[in-house]
C-alpha positions in Angstrom: -6.3 18.9 17.5 -5.5 16.2 14.9 -1.9 15.3 14.5 0.0 13.7 11.6 1.3 10.4 12.8 4.2 10.6 10.3 5.7 14.0 11.2 3.7 15.3 14.2 2.3 18.4 12.3 -1.1 19.8 13.2 -1.4 21.9 10.0 -3.5 20.6 7.1 -4.7 21.8 3.7 -6.9 20.6 0.9 -5.3 18.0 -1.4 -4.6 18.6 -5.1 -7.6 19.8 -7.0 -9.0 21.2 -3.8 -10.0 17.7 -2.6 -11.4 17.2 0.9 -11.6 13.8 2.6 -14.9 11.8 2.6 -15.7 13.4 6.0 -15.0 16.9 4.5 -11.7 17.5 6.3 -8.5 18.9 4.9 -6.3 15.8 4.3 -2.9 17.1 3.2 -0.2 17.5 5.8 1.5 20.8 5.0 4.7 19.6 6.6 5.4 16.1 5.2 2.8 16.0 2.4 1.1 12.9 3.6 -2.5 12.0 2.8 -5.0 9.7 4.3 -3.5 6.6 2.7 0.1 7.2 4.0 -1.1 7.9 7.6 -3.4 4.8 7.6 -0.5 2.8 6.2 1.8 4.1 8.9 -0.7 3.2 11.6 -1.1 -0.4 10.4 2.5 -1.1 9.7 3.5 0.3 13.1 1.1 -2.2 14.7 2.9 -5.2 13.1 6.5 -3.9 13.2 9.0 -6.0 15.0 12.0 -3.7 15.5 14.6 -6.4 15.6 13.4 -8.0 12.4 12.8 -4.8 10.4 16.3 -3.6 11.3 17.7 -6.4 9.1 15.3 -5.9 6.3 15.6 -4.2 2.9 12.9 -1.8 1.8 11.7 -1.1 -1.7 9.3 1.8 -2.4 7.5 1.7 -5.7 7.6 5.5 -6.2 8.5 8.0 -3.4 6.3 7.3 -0.4 6.2 8.1 3.3 4.0 5.2 4.4 6.9 3.5 6.3 9.9 5.2 7.9 13.2 4.5 6.0 15.0 4.4 9.3 13.2 1.2 10.3 15.2 -0.8 7.8 18.8 -1.8 7.1 18.6 -0.2 3.6 16.0 1.3 1.3 15.6 2.1 -2.4 13.0 3.6 -4.7 11.8 2.3 -8.1 9.9 4.2 -10.7 6.2 3.3 -10.6 5.9 2.0 -14.2 4.9 -1.2 -15.9 8.3 -1.5 -17.5 10.2 -1.2 -14.2 7.9 -3.5 -12.2 8.1 -6.1 -14.9 11.9 -6.4 -14.3 11.3 -7.4 -10.7 11.5 -11.0 -9.5 14.6 -12.0 -11.6 17.2 -10.3 -9.4 17.5 -9.4 -5.8 14.7 -10.1 -3.3 13.3 -7.5 -0.9 12.0 -7.9 2.6 9.4 -5.1 2.6 7.8 -3.6 -0.5 5.5 -0.6 -0.5 3.2 -0.1 -3.5 0.8 2.6 -2.6 -1.8 4.0 -5.1 0.3 2.7 -8.1 -1.4 -0.3 -9.7 -4.5 1.7 -10.7 -2.3 3.5 -13.2 -0.8 0.4 -14.8 -1.8 -1.5 -17.9 -1.8 -4.8 -16.1 -2.3 -4.6 -12.3 -2.6 -8.3 -11.9 0.8 -9.0 -13.5 2.3 -6.1 -11.5 1.1 -7.7 -8.2 2.5 -11.1 -9.3 5.9 -9.5 -10.0 5.9 -7.7 -6.7 5.2 -10.9 -4.8 7.8 -12.8 -6.7 10.3 -10.1 -5.6 9.7 -10.8 -1.9 12.1 -12.8 0.2 10.7 -15.9 1.9 10.2 -13.7 5.0 9.1 -10.6 3.1 5.9 -8.5 3.2 4.2 -6.5 0.4 2.2 -3.5 1.5 -0.4 -2.8 -1.2 -3.2 -0.2 -1.4 -5.3 1.3 -4.2 -8.5 3.2 -4.7 -11.2 2.4 -3.7 -12.3 -1.0 -2.2 -13.5 0.6 1.0 -16.3 2.4 -0.9 -16.9 0.3 -4.0 -18.1 -3.3 -4.5 -17.1 -3.7 -8.1 -13.9 -2.9 -10.1 -14.2 -0.6 -13.0 -11.7 -0.3 -15.9 -11.8 3.3 -17.1 -12.1 4.2 -20.8 -8.8 6.0 -21.1 -8.5 5.9 -24.9 -5.0 7.1 -25.8 -4.4 8.7 -22.4 -1.0 7.5 -21.1 -1.3 9.1 -17.6 -3.9 9.0 -14.9 -5.9 6.1 -13.5 -6.9 3.2 -15.6 -8.8 1.3 -12.9 -11.0 1.9 -9.9 -10.9 -1.2 -7.7 -13.8 -2.6 -5.7 -13.8 -5.3 -3.0 -14.5 -7.9 -5.8 -10.8 -7.6 -6.8 -9.9 -9.6 -3.7 -11.3 -12.7 -5.4 -8.5 -12.6 -8.0 -5.6 -13.0 -5.5 -5.9 -16.8 -5.4 -5.0 -16.9 -9.1 -2.7 -13.9 -9.2 -0.5 -14.8 -6.3 -1.2 -18.5 -5.4 2.1 -18.8 -3.6 1.2 -16.1 -1.1 -1.1 -15.3 1.8 -3.1 -12.1 1.4 -4.5 -10.3 4.4 -6.9 -7.3 4.3 -6.9 -4.8 7.1 -9.1 -1.7 7.6 -7.5 1.3 9.1 -8.6 4.8 10.1 -6.7 8.0 9.3 -6.0 9.8 12.7 -6.4 13.2 11.0 -9.6 13.0 8.9 -11.1 9.8 10.5 -11.7 8.4 7.0 -11.2 4.6 6.7 -9.4 2.6 4.0 -8.6 -1.0 3.2 -5.0 -2.0 2.9 -3.6 -5.4 1.7 -0.6 -7.3 2.8 0.9 -10.2 0.9 3.5 -12.6 2.3 4.8 -16.1 1.8 5.5 -16.4 5.5 3.1 -18.2 7.8 4.7 -16.3 10.7 3.9 -12.9 9.2 0.5 -14.0 8.2 -0.4 -14.8 11.8 1.2 -11.6 13.0 -0.8 -9.5 10.5 -4.1 -11.1 11.2 -3.6 -10.9 15.0 -2.1 -7.5 15.4 -4.4 -5.6 13.0 -7.6 -7.6 13.6 -7.4 -8.3 9.9 -9.0 -11.0 7.7 -7.3 -13.6 5.6 -8.4 -13.1 1.9 -6.3 -15.9 0.4 
């Protein structure tokens, strides 16, 4: 029986709007509320976690998220997932691990947001970034939202990877494909870091590829 790798539950339901996974499985953990993206993220970050290092790290979640366990880190904080809040980053404290999961598709300027997030990393820091839907799409599409202030503005394709060398020229960007242990759906997750050490660890431990 499939088990949630975040809380251990074996009970799942349809996601909001009665959504099923691509493999037609119920993806929502009824215990912790995780979906495919959180469980894939937990699987991948667990593969690269070095306990002694993480125990000294500061965590920043862009929006409430369960991808990584707060107990892994020395401290954690949550920031509102908005253009205005993210734009303030980079000028004050630095963070060692930042999680930005399914946020940038709702922002006015995703490229600027990624740049600000990377600028907020410590020299040894890691940015965890995922968004819909490079695993299924080749080309990025900007949605015609009109005056709509909420909901997705973009659907990203694999072509978005080509922008990283200009968006975050100071960072290494690694792409890793993971599988949800519950639905068996796959997804692509991106990690950005300024650290050669972490770049090597990410590529080696997740059998990932270096994008930039």
